[in-house]
Structure formats: C-alpha cells, structure tokens
MDAnalysis code that builds the backbone (N, CA, C; Angstrom):
import MDAnalysis as mda
import numpy as np

u = mda.Universe.empty(201, n_residues=67, atom_resindex=np.repeat(np.arange(67), 3), trajectory=True)
u.add_TopologyAttr("name", ["N", "CA", "C"] * 67)
u.add_TopologyAttr("resid", np.arange(1, 68))
u.add_TopologyAttr("resname", ["MET", "HIS", "GLY", "HIS", "SER", "HIS", "LEU", "GLN", "ARG", "ALA", "ALA", "ASP", "ALA", "SER", "CYS", "LEU", "ALA", "SER", "ALA", "ARG", "SER", "TRP", "ARG", "LYS", "GLU", "ALA", "GLU", "HIS", "LEU", "ARG", "ASP", "ASN", "ALA", "GLU", "ALA", "ALA", "TYR", "LEU", "THR", "ALA", "GLY", "GLN", "ARG", "ALA", "THR", "LEU", "LEU", "ARG", "GLU", "ALA", "GLU", "ALA", "ALA", "GLU", "ARG", "GLN", "ALA", "ASP", "TRP", "TRP", "LEU", "ASP", "ALA", "ILE", "PRO", "ALA", "HIS"])
u.atoms.positions = np.array([
    [156.812, 39.918, 47.530],
    [158.190, 40.775, 47.539],
    [158.105, 41.854, 48.969],
    [157.136, 42.349, 49.359],
    [157.054, 43.186, 50.651],
    [157.735, 42.199, 51.729],
    [157.495, 41.010, 51.708],
    [158.011, 40.141, 52.887],
    [159.557, 40.366, 52.575],
    [159.959, 39.836, 51.319],
    [161.666, 39.783, 51.354],
    [161.904, 41.254, 51.759],
    [161.305, 42.224, 51.419],
    [162.032, 43.440, 51.992],
    [162.286, 43.413, 53.515],
    [161.326, 43.279, 53.976],
    [161.013, 43.243, 55.639],
    [161.862, 42.163, 56.184],
    [162.130, 41.155, 55.799],
    [163.217, 39.944, 56.003],
    [164.706, 40.416, 55.861],
    [164.878, 41.168, 54.516],
    [166.041, 42.035, 54.346],
    [166.593, 42.723, 55.417],
    [165.728, 43.734, 55.615],
    [165.861, 44.876, 56.604],
    [166.267, 44.275, 57.910],
    [165.437, 43.312, 58.343],
    [165.586, 42.599, 59.597],
    [167.030, 41.904, 59.483],
    [167.337, 41.074, 58.225],
    [168.662, 40.606, 58.549],
    [169.829, 41.704, 58.482],
    [169.652, 42.919, 57.719],
    [170.637, 43.739, 57.824],
    [170.750, 44.275, 58.958],
    [169.703, 44.498, 59.941],
    [169.678, 45.506, 61.363],
    [170.546, 44.132, 62.046],
    [170.145, 42.808, 61.686],
    [170.848, 41.937, 62.744],
    [172.441, 42.121, 62.572],
    [172.944, 42.003, 61.328],
    [174.312, 42.486, 60.824],
    [174.935, 43.511, 61.481],
    [174.315, 44.498, 61.451],
    [174.840, 45.654, 62.028],
    [175.007, 45.743, 63.506],
    [173.958, 45.152, 64.157],
    [173.930, 44.803, 65.823],
    [175.370, 44.258, 65.943],
    [175.442, 43.003, 65.246],
    [176.477, 41.947, 65.393],
    [177.931, 43.024, 65.092],
    [178.036, 43.658, 64.159],
    [178.976, 44.490, 63.932],
    [179.481, 45.561, 64.928],
    [178.330, 46.043, 65.504],
    [178.594, 46.896, 66.560],
    [178.914, 46.451, 67.906],
    [178.553, 45.253, 68.167],
    [178.905, 44.433, 69.434],
    [180.422, 44.003, 69.237],
    [180.824, 43.636, 67.869],
    [182.367, 43.232, 67.880],
    [183.218, 44.568, 67.721],
    [182.797, 45.734, 67.578],
    [183.533, 46.996, 67.604],
    [183.508, 47.404, 68.911],
    [182.754, 47.133, 69.708],
    [182.677, 47.432, 71.206],
    [183.433, 46.538, 71.870],
    [183.478, 45.398, 71.466],
    [184.369, 44.132, 72.109],
    [185.892, 44.590, 71.846],
    [186.286, 45.051, 70.462],
    [187.429, 45.383, 70.032],
    [188.028, 46.535, 70.979],
    [187.154, 47.584, 71.102],
    [187.351, 48.949, 71.952],
    [187.771, 48.484, 73.490],
    [187.080, 47.533, 73.962],
    [187.055, 47.198, 75.535],
    [188.628, 46.506, 75.497],
    [188.912, 45.577, 74.522],
    [190.262, 45.009, 74.448],
    [191.564, 46.006, 74.269],
    [191.069, 46.789, 73.552],
    [192.445, 47.782, 73.391],
    [192.294, 48.749, 74.670],
    [191.253, 49.033, 75.389],
    [191.554, 49.816, 76.425],
    [191.954, 49.062, 77.667],
    [191.588, 47.447, 77.868],
    [192.224, 46.584, 78.806],
    [193.942, 46.605, 78.455],
    [194.312, 46.427, 77.070],
    [195.719, 46.246, 76.999],
    [196.562, 47.927, 77.258],
    [195.958, 49.032, 78.022],
    [196.518, 49.989, 78.433],
    [196.915, 49.807, 79.956],
    [196.298, 48.772, 80.316],
    [196.711, 48.428, 81.742],
    [198.267, 48.665, 82.039],
    [198.416, 49.183, 83.035],
    [200.256, 49.209, 83.323],
    [200.744, 48.097, 83.908],
    [200.059, 47.297, 84.343],
    [200.469, 46.101, 85.000],
    [200.872, 44.791, 84.055],
    [200.204, 44.995, 82.902],
    [200.486, 43.959, 81.721],
    [201.835, 43.734, 81.152],
    [202.379, 42.531, 81.239],
    [203.687, 42.360, 80.154],
    [203.524, 42.877, 78.795],
    [204.589, 42.955, 78.101],
    [204.446, 43.308, 76.867],
    [203.741, 42.307, 76.069],
    [203.897, 40.973, 76.328],
    [203.176, 39.985, 75.686],
    [201.685, 39.626, 75.857],
    [201.274, 40.059, 77.337],
    [199.834, 40.148, 77.394],
    [199.341, 41.253, 76.811],
    [199.938, 42.453, 76.567],
    [199.374, 43.645, 75.896],
    [199.381, 43.347, 74.421],
    [200.256, 42.476, 73.795],
    [200.303, 42.171, 72.538],
    [199.306, 41.192, 72.106],
    [198.870, 40.442, 72.970],
    [197.971, 39.453, 72.566],
    [196.558, 40.261, 72.994],
    [196.345, 40.954, 73.719],
    [194.955, 41.710, 73.539],
    [194.964, 42.564, 72.356],
    [195.925, 43.158, 71.916],
    [195.926, 43.804, 70.556],
    [195.599, 43.069, 69.783],
    [196.072, 42.003, 69.462],
    [196.052, 40.921, 68.423],
    [194.417, 40.378, 68.511],
    [193.895, 40.280, 70.016],
    [192.344, 39.965, 69.813],
    [191.622, 41.095, 69.479],
    [191.998, 42.264, 69.680],
    [191.344, 43.593, 69.254],
    [191.191, 43.431, 67.771],
    [192.196, 43.307, 67.243],
    [192.358, 43.168, 65.603],
    [191.510, 42.285, 65.020],
    [191.381, 40.966, 65.576],
    [190.558, 40.054, 65.334],
    [188.749, 40.300, 65.567],
    [188.682, 41.119, 66.520],
    [187.321, 41.484, 66.731],
    [186.871, 42.360, 65.692],
    [187.880, 43.501, 65.164],
    [187.576, 44.190, 64.186],
    [187.369, 43.690, 62.936],
    [188.180, 42.506, 62.503],
    [187.870, 41.830, 61.348],
    [186.761, 41.040, 61.495],
    [186.108, 40.655, 62.430],
    [184.852, 39.877, 62.541],
    [183.799, 40.866, 62.581],
    [183.645, 42.235, 62.919],
    [182.942, 43.448, 62.638],
    [182.899, 43.658, 60.991],
    [183.961, 43.671, 60.547],
    [184.040, 43.864, 58.981],
    [182.974, 42.998, 58.266],
    [183.577, 41.513, 58.834],
    [182.855, 40.194, 58.156],
    [181.256, 40.567, 58.152],
    [180.650, 40.943, 59.211],
    [179.264, 41.334, 59.709],
    [178.708, 42.295, 58.501],
    [179.653, 43.365, 58.587],
    [179.232, 44.384, 57.539],
    [179.451, 43.956, 56.081],
    [180.516, 43.292, 55.768],
    [180.250, 42.635, 54.559],
    [179.290, 41.665, 54.241],
    [178.581, 41.260, 54.990],
    [177.473, 40.320, 54.861],
    [176.204, 41.025, 54.238],
    [176.040, 42.337, 54.412],
    [174.989, 43.182, 53.939],
    [175.005, 43.379, 52.723],
    [174.246, 43.075, 51.742],
    [174.326, 43.388, 50.421],
    [174.156, 44.555, 50.131],
    [174.685, 45.017, 48.752],
    [174.251, 46.443, 48.610],
    [172.929, 46.572, 47.875],
    [172.492, 47.708, 48.374],
    [171.196, 47.680, 47.716],
    [171.092, 48.652, 46.447],
])
C-alpha cells in the first residue's frame, strides 16, 4: 500500500503542476489581450483561448481524486 500512496502523491503533484502551467498560460493570454494595437477580434480570440486554458487547468485539478 505504501507504494500506491507514493504513486498517488506523485500523480497528484503532476496534476497540480499541469494546472499551474495552464493557469499561467491563461494569465499570459489575458495580459496579451490588453495590447492596444489588437483589433477587437484578436482580443476576443485571445480571451477565448484564456478561457480554454482555464478549463484545461480545471480538468487537471478534477483529475486529482478526493482523499
């Protein structure tokens, strides 16, 4: 059982790292969407991509089982 616990902790840590990465990407996309030279369409596209990155982060967090 000890091995399973270690593997689960490693898997949880990997999921958390992936979620952090996707959250950082979403933040980066939102920051880029604020550029003054973008058209409204370009800004909207970046904001949609940021929302998709947030959903991906949520997916990774949902992959962590409740203990």
